[in-house]
N, C-alpha and C positions, 0 to 999 in steps of 0.2 A: 480327517473330513472336510468336506466342506456343503455338510448338510447340519441341519438345526439336531441338537442332541435334546434330550430331556432338560436340561438343565438351563437351557434356553429358554424355557416357557414359565411363564407364571400359570401355576396347575392351580391355585386356590378357588376351590367351589365348583371347577370345571368337570364337565363328564370325560373322564380320560381313557380310552380304549388302548390297552396295551395288548398287541398281539405278540404271546409268547410261543412258547414249543414247548408242550407238556406231552410229544411223544415219548412217551418212556416203556423200557421191556417189563413184560411183567414173567411172572412163573406161572406153573400149570391151574395151580388154586389162585389166582387172580392177585396176587402180591406183587408190591414195586419192587424188584430186582434193582434198579440203579435209579437214584432218584436226582442224578447229576444235573439234568435238567431245569430240573423244577428250582434247586439250588443256585442254581447262574442266574436266572429271572429275579430273585429275592431283592438285589439292590434298588432296582428299578420299581418296583411294587413299592417296596417299604418306601421308597423315596417320594414316592406320589402320594401313599398315606400321611406321611410327614407331611407332606406340604398342601394339606387340604384337599385334595381331590377326591371326587368321586371317580372309585377304582372298576374298571370293567376288562376282564383278559376272558381272550377270546386265543382258541388253540384247537388244533386237530388231535389226532389219536386214532392210529393204524391207517386201513385202507378201507374204510366203509364201501366205499364206489356210491356215494349218492343214497343208501339207504341207512335206516336207522337199526342199531346194531349194538344190543342191550353190551354185551362184551368189549366194545369200545366206547362206551360212555366216559364223560369225565369226572362221571359222580367217582369213579375207581380212581380218581385224584386226589378228590375235597378234603379227606380226611387226612393224608399229608400235607397238603397245601395248608390246613389249616395247622396244624401242628408246626412246622416251619415257619408260618407268620405269626403263631401264638394269638390269632384273631377268627373271628366268626367270619365265616364267608357262605353269604348266598347262594345257591345253585338255580340257575335258570334250565327250564325243562327243553329250551329251545337257545339258537342265538338271534333269530330273528323272529318276529310277531307282534301281536299287541299285547298280549303277556308279559314277553322282554321289556318291551316299553313302558308298560306298567310299572314293572319291579325298578328298573333306572329312574323312574319319574321318582320313586321312593324312596331313592337314596340320600343318605347324607354325607356329608365332608367327612372323609377316610373310611367310607364304607366298602367293601368289595364285594365282585357279583363275577361269577365263575358262569360263561354261556358253555352250553351244549356244545359238543362234538361239530365243527365248522363243517367239516365233511359228510356230515349226513345231508348235508346237501350238495349235488352234484354241481351247483353253479358256481360254489367254489372254486373247484380246481379248473371250471371252464373257465373261469375270472369271468361271469357273467355281470353284464353293467348292473343290474336292476338289482342282484344281489347284492353287489359292491354298495350300491348307494343307499338300500336299507341296513346296512351294516354301521355305513358311515352316518347314517339319522340318529345312532344311537350315541354320537359322541361330538365333544366340541374339537376334541382333541386326540390324534391317531399317535401311537408311539409303538413302532417296529423294533421289538427285542427279540425277535425269534430268527438269529441268523441261520439255524437249520433249515430253514425254509426258504431264505430272501433270495436264492434263487431261481424263486420258482414264481412265475408270474400269474397270483394266485390273485381271486379277489380280496381276500382280507389281509393281502402281500401289496401288491400293486394296485390295484383299481379300485381300493377305499381312498389311497391317497389323493382321489380327484374331487372328493366331495366332502372332502373333512376342511376346514378352516387352516389347519396347522397339520403337519405329519413330521414329526420328528425321530431320531435313533434312540434305543435307550442304551445303559449302560453296558448290555452284552454284546449288541449288535456293534457299539462304537469299539468295544475293547477288541473283538476277533478282528477289526477291520485294522485296527491300530498296531495292532501285534503282527499283522499279515504285513503292512506297509513297511513297518519297522525291519522288520526279517529281509524282505525282498527288495523293496526298493533302494535302502541303502543298509546292505549288510554291512556286519563285521565277516572280513573273511580270515582263513578260508570259509566258503559258504557250501556245505555239504548238502543233496537232497538223496533221499532213501527214498526208494519205490517200489512198492511190491504188489500183492494182489495175483488175484489168478488172471485177469482179463487185461489186454494189451490197446485193446480199445480205447478203454476209457482212459487211457493215462500215455497215449501218443499227444495227443495237444500240451497236456502236465510237461512231458518231457521238451516236446518242440519252445514251447513259453519258456522254462528255467534255463535251457543251452544259453539264452539270453544273458542270463545272470551269477549262475552256480559255478564253482569251480570245479566240484568233482560230482559224479551221479553214481550211486548204488543202486543196481537192482537185484532183486529178489523174487519168490514165488512166482507161480504161473508165467510172467509178464519177463523174468530172466529167461524161461524156455524159449520165449516165443524170438526172441534176441538171438539167445545161443543158434538156433535153426537157420534161421536167418544168415547168420556168418556160415552156417554149412557145417554144425555140430549133429549129430543125432542123438535127439532127446528121448529116444524110445518111445512109448505110449505118454507121456507125460503133457498135460494141457497145452496146446499151441491156438492161437488165434492165426489161420494162413492167410486171411486177409491183410494185415497186419505186416507179413512177412517184408514185404515189398517197400515198406516205412523204414523199415530200418538200415538197410545201407545209407542214404540221405542224411538220416537223423545222424550215425556215426561220423559221416564226411566232413557234415556241418561242426560236428565236435571237435573232431581233430582241428577245424580253421578256427576256431574259436578257443585251444587250449584248455579244453574242458575234456577233464577225465573221466573216462567209464570205468565202473568195474562190475566184472561177471562174475557169478559162483563158480569157485574153482572144483569142488565137492559138492554130492548133492546126498540126501537122506534119501533110498527111494524103497519101494515095496511092491509087490505083485500086485496090488491094489489100496484103494484110498480106504483101510481100516484099520483101527488099530491092534487087531489080531492078526494080521498080516505079517508075513515073514519081509522083514528087512534089512538093509546093510547099507554102508558107507559106499560111495564109488567115486571115480572122477568124473568131471564134468563130462568128458569127452568119452565114457563108457560106461553110460546109462543102457542097460538090455533092455532089449526092443520092446518085450511086451511089458515092462515095468513102468513105475508113474515116479516122478522125482515131488518129493511131498516136503521138503523143509531143505534147508542147505545146510550142508556139512561143517564138520570142527574145523577143516583148513579153512571154510569161507569165513566162519564166523572170526577167526584169527587175523583174514586178511581184512576184513571190514572193519574191526576194532581199530586195528593201526588205522586205517585210512580218517576212521577219527578221530586220532592222537590228538592233530592241531587244529582241529576245527574250531570256530568261532561262531558260526551260525549253521542248527541243522535244521531239516522242514523233513518229518515224515510221514510218508502215506503209503499203506499197505503191508502186510507183514509179508516174512520170509519164506512161511510155508503153511499147512494147514494145522494151526497152531491149538483150535480145537480139540482136536486130539493129543495126548498127553504124548504119545511116542514119534510124533512130530512137530514137538514144541520148542524143540530146545534153539533151533536156530534162531526165531523169532525171539524166546526170551533175553538169549545172549544179547542181541541187539539193543532190547531194551536197556540191560545193564550198562550197555558200552553206551548208549546215547545219555542215559541217564546220570554217569558216572563222568560225562564230559565238561569241559570248562567250556560250554557253548551254551548260547541262548537257544534254546529246543523245543520247536512246536512242534505239536502231534497233534493230525487229526483223519478221519473216516477212515474207510479200508479196515474197520474193524480194528486198527492200531489201537487206540483207545482204550478199548477192549482188554487187547494185549498187556498193556502197561498197567492198568488197574489190578491185573491178574496175576502180573509178576513183580505187584508189591514197589512198584517205582513213582506212581505217580506224582509224589509230594517234590520228588526230587526234578521233574521237568516244566521246564519254564511258563511253557502252557499248552493246555489241550483244548482245542477246538470241540466245540459244540455240533459241528457240523459235517456233513461227510459228503454229499454232493456238493456243498454250495464250500467247501473248504477245497474239491477238486476245479469249482470252477473260477475261484481267486487263485487257483494253480494256474489255470488258462491260460490266466490273463483278460478273463470276460466281464463282461462287466453284470450287474445282478437288478432283475429288475425290482427287489425289496428295496433296494439302496436308491436306486435312480430316481424311484417313485418319490421320495423326501423332498421336503422342501429345504431349499439353497439358502443356505447363510448370506446375510447380506453384507459385502465388502465393505 
């Protein structure tokens, strides 16, 4: 990275506002079901504590759309955060205002203060200048360690950087970008991209960018159905984005010119409807019944895709192979998880619920890196700049 990082700054005695991503999932009883994102920020938080900073943590949770919603309060995070830090953390009732300023003024070196949900203010997502300036007024130093929101031009990710003396990347943000650059900018080859999920519209930009870099592309999920239909196949009642069909021939033509090999499913698990209790069967990709839907890749496809990965040295994966949330249609995605995890490649997984599938398959320890970002990961794959990174202070040459 050509941006300052947390290690480049003297933190002692400074008010250090760290933008974290505590947007974690909860069950129906209000219990955190996956605290990966909280754990991922601990290196930056603990470093700032050890260096004697006054640590102010800012995050969003859910989409309250500018209103106060108790079921999206960061109070729900507080106990878990304290346990993981093994330290008392104070909680503010808001993220701006005189009461928050007073709490900050009372802080001693090494103290930690958690601000209330940033998105309780609509000005956060609007990147409102006054709101950004007020957040910046709480800090001497700003650290962005929220990769999952770095692709958003929000007040706490981009706007704030204009009003603080120095803005730098935390360990997580740096790690995410370094891993991505390592895998895409100068990959060990063969370099394979696995892309799935339901919508083609969110992946066309990714495919176009990766075509310049990869050796092989594997397509699954609804994305594959869109490609198959564009190439003249009948995919029955499977989900297809018709507006994307005209993009496919040009993509395939360019891939051929570049020597990039595309792999599409040769069979599917199809059902009468997207329901675990619906009648299902395995059929060749060219023989999907007209009123049935493809919900998973079939066994022949999993064998083919696994063979494609056999000699891979770098693998990037975004998007499941089917509706893996339903057990009846999870085998294809889980087979790919095992194939990726057992490969002898640098493996990077992110977004599109792929990280959930990896954890559910029990193979997370075998993946080189699991990204904490969904949309941010896709934006990197598309080759786009990220406002939350661009706003940080440049390193001096």
